[in-house]
All heavy atoms as TSV, in Angstrom:
chain	resi	resn	atom	element	x	y	z
A	1	MET	N	N	109.684	84.153	140.863
A	1	MET	CA	C	109.313	85.381	140.189
A	1	MET	C	C	110.530	86.132	139.668
A	1	MET	O	O	110.407	86.910	138.760
A	1	MET	CB	C	108.539	86.300	141.140
A	1	MET	CG	C	107.131	85.868	141.362
A	1	MET	SD	S	106.250	87.200	142.150
A	1	MET	CE	C	104.619	86.703	141.784
A	2	ALA	N	N	111.654	85.907	140.202
A	2	ALA	CA	C	112.857	86.621	139.791
A	2	ALA	C	C	113.211	86.379	138.331
A	2	ALA	O	O	113.540	87.319	137.636
A	2	ALA	CB	C	114.023	86.270	140.709
A	3	PRO	N	N	113.135	85.141	137.824
A	3	PRO	CA	C	113.497	84.940	136.410
A	3	PRO	C	C	112.590	85.691	135.441
A	3	PRO	O	O	113.058	86.223	134.437
A	3	PRO	CB	C	113.366	83.431	136.217
A	3	PRO	CG	C	113.504	82.850	137.571
A	3	PRO	CD	C	112.944	83.872	138.516
A	4	THR	N	N	111.296	85.791	135.730
A	4	THR	CA	C	110.411	86.513	134.817
A	4	THR	C	C	110.682	87.998	134.851
A	4	THR	O	O	110.595	88.680	133.846
A	4	THR	CB	C	108.929	86.245	135.158
A	4	THR	OG1	O	108.697	86.607	136.525
A	4	THR	CG2	C	108.574	84.792	134.933
A	5	GLU	N	N	111.028	88.516	136.024
A	5	GLU	CA	C	111.364	89.942	136.112
A	5	GLU	C	C	112.623	90.244	135.319
A	5	GLU	O	O	112.708	91.245	134.629
A	5	GLU	CB	C	111.541	90.360	137.571
A	5	GLU	CG	C	110.239	90.372	138.358
A	5	GLU	CD	C	110.450	90.683	139.825
A	5	GLU	OE1	O	111.604	90.933	140.211
A	5	GLU	OE2	O	109.468	90.668	140.562
A	6	GLU	N	N	113.602	89.357	135.378
A	6	GLU	CA	C	114.834	89.562	134.620
A	6	GLU	C	C	114.545	89.492	133.118
A	6	GLU	O	O	115.107	90.244	132.336
A	6	GLU	CB	C	115.876	88.516	135.009
A	6	GLU	CG	C	116.428	88.719	136.405
A	6	GLU	CD	C	117.394	87.618	136.795
A	6	GLU	OE1	O	117.780	86.836	135.906
A	6	GLU	OE2	O	117.753	87.544	137.965
A	7	ALA	N	N	113.677	88.587	132.732
A	7	ALA	CA	C	113.339	88.467	131.314
A	7	ALA	C	C	112.660	89.736	130.819
A	7	ALA	O	O	112.916	90.195	129.712
A	7	ALA	CB	C	112.434	87.263	131.093
A	8	ALA	N	N	111.809	90.320	131.640
A	8	ALA	CA	C	111.138	91.561	131.256
A	8	ALA	C	C	112.142	92.696	131.125
A	8	ALA	O	O	112.056	93.519	130.229
A	8	ALA	CB	C	110.056	91.905	132.270
A	9	VAL	N	N	113.112	92.713	132.001
A	9	VAL	CA	C	114.122	93.783	131.960
A	9	VAL	C	C	115.006	93.623	130.735
A	9	VAL	O	O	115.346	94.595	130.079
A	9	VAL	CB	C	114.970	93.768	133.267
A	9	VAL	CG1	C	116.157	94.698	133.140
A	9	VAL	CG2	C	114.100	94.142	134.450
A	10	THR	N	N	115.358	92.397	130.372
A	10	THR	CA	C	116.215	92.201	129.206
A	10	THR	C	C	115.453	92.419	127.914
A	10	THR	O	O	116.041	92.745	126.898
A	10	THR	CB	C	116.832	90.782	129.208
A	10	THR	OG1	O	115.776	89.829	129.253
A	10	THR	CG2	C	117.763	90.593	130.382
A	11	ALA	N	N	114.141	92.266	127.917
A	11	ALA	CA	C	113.356	92.466	126.703
A	11	ALA	C	C	113.213	93.945	126.371
A	11	ALA	O	O	113.140	94.322	125.219
A	11	ALA	CB	C	111.980	91.834	126.850
A	12	ALA	N	N	113.210	94.791	127.366
A	12	ALA	CA	C	112.999	96.223	127.144
A	12	ALA	C	C	114.099	96.857	126.298
A	12	ALA	O	O	113.799	97.599	125.372
A	12	ALA	CB	C	112.849	96.940	128.476
A	13	PRO	N	N	115.393	96.586	126.557
A	13	PRO	CA	C	116.415	97.218	125.709
A	13	PRO	C	C	116.323	96.801	124.239
A	13	PRO	O	O	116.555	97.608	123.360
A	13	PRO	CB	C	117.730	96.750	126.316
A	13	PRO	CG	C	117.403	96.435	127.731
A	13	PRO	CD	C	115.991	95.919	127.694
A	14	SER	N	N	115.955	95.555	123.968
A	14	SER	CA	C	115.859	95.139	122.570
A	14	SER	C	C	114.696	95.843	121.880
A	14	SER	O	O	114.760	96.162	120.708
A	14	SER	CB	C	115.704	93.617	122.466
A	14	SER	OG	O	114.472	93.223	123.030
A	15	GLU	N	N	113.625	96.114	122.598
A	15	GLU	CA	C	112.510	96.850	122.011
A	15	GLU	C	C	112.928	98.270	121.656
A	15	GLU	O	O	112.599	98.777	120.602
A	15	GLU	CB	C	111.319	96.869	122.966
A	15	GLU	CG	C	110.641	95.520	123.108
A	15	GLU	CD	C	109.527	95.546	124.126
A	15	GLU	OE1	O	109.248	96.630	124.679
A	15	GLU	OE2	O	108.936	94.488	124.364
A	16	SER	N	N	113.678	98.912	122.530
A	16	SER	CA	C	114.105	100.273	122.229
A	16	SER	C	C	115.093	100.279	121.060
A	16	SER	O	O	115.102	101.206	120.256
A	16	SER	CB	C	114.720	100.938	123.460
A	16	SER	OG	O	115.907	100.263	123.831
A	17	ALA	N	N	115.905	99.234	120.955
A	17	ALA	CA	C	116.824	99.132	119.818
A	17	ALA	C	C	116.040	98.968	118.526
A	17	ALA	O	O	116.389	99.541	117.495
A	17	ALA	CB	C	117.782	97.969	120.018
A	18	GLU	N	N	114.945	98.174	118.577
A	18	GLU	CA	C	114.114	98.007	117.387
A	18	GLU	C	C	113.447	99.322	117.000
A	18	GLU	O	O	113.339	99.652	115.832
A	18	GLU	CB	C	113.055	96.937	117.637
A	18	GLU	CG	C	113.615	95.535	117.716
A	18	GLU	CD	C	112.552	94.506	118.063
A	18	GLU	OE1	O	111.369	94.879	118.120
A	18	GLU	OE2	O	112.915	93.351	118.281
A	19	GLN	N	N	113.001	100.064	117.997
A	19	GLN	CA	C	112.368	101.356	117.715
A	19	GLN	C	C	113.372	102.317	117.104
A	19	GLN	O	O	113.057	103.058	116.185
A	19	GLN	CB	C	111.773	101.946	118.985
A	19	GLN	CG	C	110.542	101.219	119.467
A	19	GLN	CD	C	110.039	101.762	120.786
A	19	GLN	OE1	O	110.735	102.527	121.448
A	19	GLN	NE2	N	108.842	101.362	121.175
A	20	LYS	N	N	114.595	102.291	117.607
A	20	LYS	CA	C	115.625	103.171	117.063
A	20	LYS	C	C	115.927	102.800	115.613
A	20	LYS	O	O	116.032	103.669	114.754
A	20	LYS	CB	C	116.896	103.074	117.909
A	20	LYS	CG	C	117.988	104.002	117.453
A	20	LYS	CD	C	119.203	103.906	118.341
A	20	LYS	CE	C	120.299	104.831	117.846
A	20	LYS	NZ	N	121.513	104.732	118.640
A	21	ALA	N	N	116.054	101.499	115.337
A	21	ALA	CA	C	116.312	101.047	113.974
A	21	ALA	C	C	115.150	101.429	113.059
A	21	ALA	O	O	115.352	101.837	111.924
A	21	ALA	CB	C	116.538	99.545	113.953
A	22	SER	N	N	113.943	101.313	113.569
A	22	SER	CA	C	112.768	101.666	112.775
A	22	SER	C	C	112.766	103.154	112.454
A	22	SER	O	O	112.472	103.559	111.339
A	22	SER	CB	C	111.497	101.288	113.525
A	22	SER	OG	O	110.374	101.705	112.813
A	23	SER	N	N	113.104	103.976	113.439
A	23	SER	CA	C	113.122	105.418	113.189
A	23	SER	C	C	114.223	105.789	112.206
A	23	SER	O	O	114.071	106.708	111.411
A	23	SER	CB	C	113.280	106.194	114.497
A	23	SER	OG	O	114.543	105.951	115.066
A	24	GLU	N	N	115.341	105.077	112.239
A	24	GLU	CA	C	116.404	105.344	111.273
A	24	GLU	C	C	115.945	104.985	109.865
A	24	GLU	O	O	116.260	105.681	108.910
A	24	GLU	CB	C	117.665	104.559	111.640
A	24	GLU	CG	C	118.366	105.088	112.878
A	24	GLU	CD	C	119.528	104.211	113.308
A	24	GLU	OE1	O	119.765	103.172	112.665
A	24	GLU	OE2	O	120.179	104.573	114.283
A	25	ASN	N	N	115.185	103.890	109.737
A	25	ASN	CA	C	114.654	103.510	108.423
A	25	ASN	C	C	113.706	104.574	107.905
A	25	ASN	O	O	113.713	104.894	106.724
A	25	ASN	CB	C	113.930	102.167	108.504
A	25	ASN	CG	C	114.879	101.008	108.668
A	25	ASN	OD1	O	116.062	101.121	108.382
A	25	ASN	ND2	N	114.368	99.890	109.150
A	26	VAL	N	N	112.882	105.124	108.771
A	26	VAL	CA	C	111.939	106.168	108.364
A	26	VAL	C	C	112.699	107.407	107.923
A	26	VAL	O	O	112.369	108.024	106.919
A	26	VAL	CB	C	110.958	106.495	109.508
A	26	VAL	CG1	C	110.145	107.727	109.184
A	26	VAL	CG2	C	110.056	105.315	109.787
A	27	GLU	N	N	113.751	107.773	108.649
A	27	GLU	CA	C	114.536	108.956	108.279
A	27	GLU	C	C	115.208	108.753	106.935
A	27	GLU	O	O	115.220	109.655	106.106
A	27	GLU	CB	C	115.577	109.253	109.359
A	27	GLU	CG	C	114.987	109.787	110.649
A	27	GLU	CD	C	116.022	109.964	111.735
A	27	GLU	OE1	O	117.210	109.746	111.464
A	27	GLU	OE2	O	115.628	110.318	112.858
A	28	SER	N	N	115.782	107.575	106.687
A	28	SER	CA	C	116.446	107.352	105.410
A	28	SER	C	C	115.430	107.321	104.278
A	28	SER	O	O	115.704	107.795	103.185
A	28	SER	CB	C	117.258	106.057	105.444
A	28	SER	OG	O	116.400	104.942	105.581
A	29	THR	N	N	114.248	106.789	104.516
A	29	THR	CA	C	113.202	106.792	103.496
A	29	THR	C	C	112.746	108.207	103.215
A	29	THR	O	O	112.517	108.580	102.071
A	29	THR	CB	C	112.002	105.932	103.951
A	29	THR	OG1	O	112.477	104.623	104.242
A	29	THR	CG2	C	110.943	105.859	102.886
A	30	ASP	N	N	112.635	109.014	104.250
A	30	ASP	CA	C	112.224	110.405	104.078
A	30	ASP	C	C	113.248	111.165	103.249
A	30	ASP	O	O	112.891	111.945	102.379
A	30	ASP	CB	C	112.045	111.064	105.448
A	30	ASP	CG	C	111.493	112.464	105.345
A	30	ASP	OD1	O	110.644	112.690	104.459
A	30	ASP	OD2	O	111.905	113.328	106.136
A	31	LYS	N	N	114.524	110.923	103.497
A	31	LYS	CA	C	115.564	111.584	102.707
A	31	LYS	C	C	115.500	111.133	101.250
A	31	LYS	O	O	115.698	111.929	100.341
A	31	LYS	CB	C	116.942	111.284	103.299
A	31	LYS	CG	C	117.192	111.957	104.620
A	31	LYS	CD	C	118.540	111.601	105.174
A	31	LYS	CE	C	118.738	112.211	106.548
A	31	LYS	NZ	N	120.009	111.795	107.151
A	32	GLY	N	N	115.224	109.856	101.034
A	32	GLY	CA	C	115.102	109.342	99.671
A	32	GLY	C	C	113.930	109.961	98.942
A	32	GLY	O	O	114.024	110.317	97.773
A	33	MET	N	N	112.807	110.096	99.617
A	33	MET	CA	C	111.640	110.717	99.003
A	33	MET	C	C	111.903	112.186	98.709
A	33	MET	O	O	111.444	112.711	97.709
A	33	MET	CB	C	110.417	110.577	99.919
A	33	MET	CG	C	109.869	109.172	99.985
A	33	MET	SD	S	109.344	108.566	98.373
A	33	MET	CE	C	107.932	109.599	98.103
A	34	ASN	N	N	112.639	112.842	99.582
A	34	ASN	CA	C	112.970	114.250	99.369
A	34	ASN	C	C	113.793	114.402	98.088
A	34	ASN	O	O	113.549	115.316	97.298
A	34	ASN	CB	C	113.737	114.791	100.581
A	34	ASN	CG	C	113.748	116.295	100.619
A	34	ASN	OD1	O	112.987	116.942	99.913
A	34	ASN	ND2	N	114.617	116.850	101.427
A	35	SER	N	N	114.725	113.502	97.862
A	35	SER	CA	C	115.532	113.546	96.640
A	35	SER	C	C	114.668	113.316	95.412
A	35	SER	O	O	114.835	113.990	94.394
A	35	SER	CB	C	116.629	112.481	96.698
A	35	SER	OG	O	117.493	112.730	97.779
A	36	VAL	N	N	113.755	112.367	95.495
A	36	VAL	CA	C	112.877	112.072	94.364
A	36	VAL	C	C	112.009	113.277	94.043
A	36	VAL	O	O	111.814	113.623	92.870
A	36	VAL	CB	C	112.003	110.835	94.670
A	36	VAL	CG1	C	110.926	110.656	93.625
A	36	VAL	CG2	C	112.872	109.602	94.774
A	37	ILE	N	N	111.512	113.945	95.067
A	37	ILE	CA	C	110.671	115.131	94.855
A	37	ILE	C	C	111.463	116.223	94.154
A	37	ILE	O	O	110.976	116.850	93.211
A	37	ILE	CB	C	110.081	115.628	96.186
A	37	ILE	CG1	C	109.049	114.610	96.688
A	37	ILE	CG2	C	109.463	117.004	96.042
A	37	ILE	CD1	C	108.559	114.878	98.087
A	38	TRP	N	N	112.696	116.468	94.589
A	38	TRP	CA	C	113.512	117.505	93.958
A	38	TRP	C	C	113.813	117.161	92.506
A	38	TRP	O	O	113.797	118.029	91.627
A	38	TRP	CB	C	114.806	117.739	94.730
A	38	TRP	CG	C	114.602	118.657	95.883
A	38	TRP	CD1	C	114.621	118.330	97.193
A	38	TRP	CD2	C	114.306	120.060	95.824
A	38	TRP	NE1	N	114.364	119.442	97.954
A	38	TRP	CE2	C	114.174	120.512	97.150
A	38	TRP	CE3	C	114.144	120.965	94.784
A	38	TRP	CZ2	C	113.878	121.841	97.439
A	38	TRP	CZ3	C	113.853	122.289	95.078
A	38	TRP	CH2	C	113.737	122.704	96.407
A	39	ILE	N	N	114.081	115.888	92.226
A	39	ILE	CA	C	114.360	115.478	90.850
A	39	ILE	C	C	113.122	115.701	89.988
A	39	ILE	O	O	113.218	116.208	88.865
A	39	ILE	CB	C	114.816	114.005	90.813
A	39	ILE	CG1	C	116.204	113.888	91.438
A	39	ILE	CG2	C	114.804	113.459	89.399
A	39	ILE	CD1	C	116.666	112.469	91.666
A	40	LEU	N	N	111.952	115.351	90.507
A	40	LEU	CA	C	110.712	115.561	89.752
A	40	LEU	C	C	110.463	117.043	89.494
A	40	LEU	O	O	110.020	117.426	88.401
A	40	LEU	CB	C	109.519	114.951	90.495
A	40	LEU	CG	C	109.452	113.428	90.471
A	40	LEU	CD1	C	108.312	112.937	91.354
A	40	LEU	CD2	C	109.273	112.926	89.054
A	41	VAL	N	N	110.734	117.894	90.467
A	41	VAL	CA	C	110.546	119.333	90.290
A	41	VAL	C	C	111.445	119.848	89.174
A	41	VAL	O	O	111.009	120.612	88.307
A	41	VAL	CB	C	110.809	120.084	91.618
A	41	VAL	CG1	C	110.932	121.575	91.394
A	41	VAL	CG2	C	109.721	119.775	92.632
A	42	VAL	N	N	112.696	119.425	89.166
A	42	VAL	CA	C	113.633	119.872	88.131
A	42	VAL	C	C	113.182	119.378	86.758
A	42	VAL	O	O	113.207	120.136	85.778
A	42	VAL	CB	C	115.068	119.383	88.459
A	42	VAL	CG1	C	116.001	119.605	87.287
A	42	VAL	CG2	C	115.588	120.077	89.701
A	43	VAL	N	N	112.743	118.133	86.670
A	43	VAL	CA	C	112.282	117.584	85.389
A	43	VAL	C	C	111.059	118.348	84.894
A	43	VAL	O	O	110.958	118.658	83.691
A	43	VAL	CB	C	111.985	116.072	85.533
A	43	VAL	CG1	C	111.231	115.541	84.334
A	43	VAL	CG2	C	113.280	115.306	85.736
A	44	ILE	N	N	110.145	118.671	85.777
A	44	ILE	CA	C	108.946	119.420	85.377
A	44	ILE	C	C	109.320	120.812	84.883
A	44	ILE	O	O	108.805	121.286	83.869
A	44	ILE	CB	C	107.941	119.486	86.543
A	44	ILE	CG1	C	107.338	118.101	86.774
A	44	ILE	CG2	C	106.853	120.510	86.282
A	44	ILE	CD1	C	106.518	117.981	88.038
A	45	ILE	N	N	110.229	121.479	85.571
A	45	ILE	CA	C	110.656	122.823	85.152
A	45	ILE	C	C	111.330	122.763	83.782
A	45	ILE	O	O	111.074	123.599	82.911
A	45	ILE	CB	C	111.585	123.449	86.208
A	45	ILE	CG1	C	110.774	123.772	87.466
A	45	ILE	CG2	C	112.283	124.690	85.664
A	45	ILE	CD1	C	111.604	124.226	88.636
A	46	ILE	N	N	112.173	121.762	83.571
A	46	ILE	CA	C	112.834	121.617	82.270
A	46	ILE	C	C	111.792	121.335	81.184
A	46	ILE	O	O	111.863	121.899	80.079
A	46	ILE	CB	C	113.902	120.506	82.322
A	46	ILE	CG1	C	115.073	120.957	83.196
A	46	ILE	CG2	C	114.379	120.133	80.927
A	46	ILE	CD1	C	116.101	119.877	83.473
A	47	GLY	N	N	110.815	120.500	81.501
A	47	GLY	CA	C	109.758	120.197	80.538
A	47	GLY	C	C	108.966	121.435	80.154
A	47	GLY	O	O	108.668	121.661	78.979
A	48	ILE	N	N	108.621	122.249	81.138
A	48	ILE	CA	C	107.886	123.491	80.859
A	48	ILE	C	C	108.729	124.431	80.002
A	48	ILE	O	O	108.223	125.043	79.065
A	48	ILE	CB	C	107.452	124.164	82.179
A	48	ILE	CG1	C	106.376	123.301	82.864
A	48	ILE	CG2	C	106.942	125.577	81.947
A	48	ILE	CD1	C	106.035	123.749	84.273
A	49	ALA	N	N	110.031	124.514	80.307
A	49	ALA	CA	C	110.911	125.377	79.525
A	49	ALA	C	C	110.989	124.907	78.071
A	49	ALA	O	O	110.969	125.725	77.146
A	49	ALA	CB	C	112.309	125.406	80.149
A	50	VAL	N	N	111.042	123.601	77.844
A	50	VAL	CA	C	111.109	123.065	76.479
A	50	VAL	C	C	109.809	123.357	75.734
A	50	VAL	O	O	109.833	123.749	74.555
A	50	VAL	CB	C	111.409	121.550	76.506
A	50	VAL	CG1	C	111.187	120.907	75.147
A	50	VAL	CG2	C	112.825	121.294	76.993
A	51	VAL	N	N	108.678	123.195	76.398
A	51	VAL	CA	C	107.393	123.475	75.753
A	51	VAL	C	C	107.300	124.948	75.371
A	51	VAL	O	O	106.892	125.289	74.256
A	51	VAL	CB	C	106.217	123.063	76.671
A	51	VAL	CG1	C	104.903	123.603	76.162
A	51	VAL	CG2	C	106.162	121.550	76.811
A	52	ILE	N	N	107.696	125.836	76.260
A	52	ILE	CA	C	107.671	127.272	75.953
A	52	ILE	C	C	108.607	127.581	74.792
A	52	ILE	O	O	108.258	128.333	73.874
A	52	ILE	CB	C	108.035	128.098	77.208
A	52	ILE	CG1	C	106.910	127.976	78.239
A	52	ILE	CG2	C	108.294	129.561	76.852
A	52	ILE	CD1	C	107.267	128.584	79.589
A	53	TRP	N	N	109.792	126.981	74.802
A	53	TRP	CA	C	110.758	127.198	73.720
A	53	TRP	C	C	110.192	126.731	72.383
A	53	TRP	O	O	110.324	127.415	71.362
A	53	TRP	CB	C	112.058	126.475	74.055
A	53	TRP	CG	C	113.094	126.570	72.981
A	53	TRP	CD1	C	113.831	127.660	72.634
A	53	TRP	CD2	C	113.496	125.525	72.100
A	53	TRP	NE1	N	114.677	127.350	71.601
A	53	TRP	CE2	C	114.492	126.035	71.241
A	53	TRP	CE3	C	113.120	124.195	71.949
A	53	TRP	CZ2	C	115.106	125.271	70.269
A	53	TRP	CZ3	C	113.739	123.436	70.968
A	53	TRP	CH2	C	114.715	123.975	70.131
A	54	LEU	N	N	109.555	125.556	72.376
A	54	LEU	CA	C	108.972	125.046	71.134
A	54	LEU	C	C	107.823	125.923	70.642
A	54	LEU	O	O	107.677	126.156	69.440
A	54	LEU	CB	C	108.482	123.601	71.329
A	54	LEU	CG	C	109.578	122.543	71.462
A	54	LEU	CD1	C	108.960	121.191	71.822
A	54	LEU	CD2	C	110.385	122.438	70.182
A	55	LEU	N	N	107.003	126.427	71.553
A	55	LEU	CA	C	105.905	127.307	71.158
A	55	LEU	C	C	106.430	128.615	70.575
A	55	LEU	O	O	105.902	129.123	69.580
A	55	LEU	CB	C	104.983	127.587	72.351
A	55	LEU	CG	C	104.126	126.403	72.820
A	55	LEU	CD1	C	103.374	126.770	74.088
A	55	LEU	CD2	C	103.166	125.983	71.718
A	56	LYS	N	N	107.483	129.172	71.179
A	56	LYS	CA	C	108.068	130.403	70.637
A	56	LYS	C	C	108.685	130.143	69.263
A	56	LYS	O	O	108.556	130.958	68.348
A	56	LYS	CB	C	109.129	130.953	71.592
A	56	LYS	CG	C	108.544	131.602	72.814
A	56	LYS	CD	C	109.633	132.234	73.665
A	56	LYS	CE	C	109.048	132.950	74.849
A	56	LYS	NZ	N	110.071	133.618	75.658
A	57	LYS	N	N	109.363	128.998	69.125
A	57	LYS	CA	C	109.990	128.652	67.854
A	57	LYS	C	C	108.926	128.476	66.772
A	57	LYS	O	O	109.086	128.936	65.647
A	57	LYS	CB	C	110.809	127.369	68.016
A	57	LYS	CG	C	111.595	126.977	66.812
A	57	LYS	CD	C	112.439	125.733	67.083
A	57	LYS	CE	C	113.172	125.322	65.855
A	57	LYS	NZ	N	113.951	124.094	66.053
A	58	LYS	N	N	107.818	127.824	67.114
A	58	LYS	CA	C	106.726	127.615	66.155
A	58	LYS	C	C	106.113	128.961	65.767
A	58	LYS	O	O	105.779	129.172	64.601
A	58	LYS	CB	C	105.670	126.718	66.777
A	58	LYS	CG	C	104.531	126.401	65.865
A	58	LYS	CD	C	103.521	125.478	66.544
A	58	LYS	CE	C	102.343	125.221	65.633
A	58	LYS	NZ	N	101.327	124.382	66.294
A	59	GLY	N	N	105.975	129.871	66.713
A	59	GLY	CA	C	105.402	131.176	66.425
A	59	GLY	C	C	106.276	132.008	65.497
A	59	GLY	O	O	105.805	132.672	64.590
A	60	LYS	N	N	107.582	131.935	65.654
A	60	LYS	CA	C	108.500	132.663	64.780
A	60	LYS	C	C	108.500	132.067	63.375
A	60	LYS	O	O	108.593	132.800	62.393
A	60	LYS	CB	C	109.917	132.639	65.354
A	60	LYS	CG	C	110.088	133.515	66.551
A	60	LYS	CD	C	111.520	133.504	67.052
A	60	LYS	CE	C	111.671	134.393	68.261
A	60	LYS	NZ	N	113.052	134.398	68.785
A	61	ASN	N	N	108.395	130.755	63.254
A	61	ASN	CA	C	108.390	130.113	61.928
A	61	ASN	C	C	107.117	130.454	61.162
A	61	ASN	O	O	107.152	130.594	59.943
A	61	ASN	CB	C	108.509	128.591	62.073
A	61	ASN	CG	C	109.915	128.182	62.431
A	61	ASN	OD1	O	110.861	128.945	62.275
A	61	ASN	ND2	N	110.053	126.966	62.940
A	62	SER	N	N	105.999	130.597	61.835
A	62	SER	CA	C	104.753	130.898	61.133
A	62	SER	C	C	104.711	132.358	60.674
A	62	SER	O	O	104.031	132.690	59.719
A	62	SER	CB	C	103.545	130.597	62.034
A	62	SER	OG	O	103.558	131.438	63.160
A	63	GLU	N	N	105.446	133.249	61.324
A	63	GLU	CA	C	105.483	134.674	60.941
A	63	GLU	C	C	106.327	134.865	59.677
A	63	GLU	O	O	106.059	135.747	58.876
A	63	GLU	CB	C	106.065	135.507	62.070
A	63	GLU	CG	C	105.137	135.641	63.271
A	63	GLU	CD	C	105.791	136.420	64.416
A	63	GLU	OE1	O	106.910	136.907	64.241
A	63	GLU	OE2	O	105.174	136.513	65.462
A	64	SER	N	N	107.349	134.041	59.475
A	64	SER	CA	C	108.262	134.228	58.344
A	64	SER	C	C	107.684	133.850	57.026
A	64	SER	O	O	106.805	133.219	56.745
A	64	SER	CB	C	109.522	133.397	58.560
A	64	SER	OG	O	110.176	133.854	59.707
């Protein structure tokens, strides 16, 4: 019975190492998604600003 107990004990640290690696992957993915979200927000704000600018420009041209 001793060899199986030792095998169980040696298997446990590798499982915790896998869990740690998995959690690190999740954290790095979360940071990547956070960057993508911020980039999309900036692009949307710039797009809205351009649309407003074009509408104002069109309104001034039609008055002249």
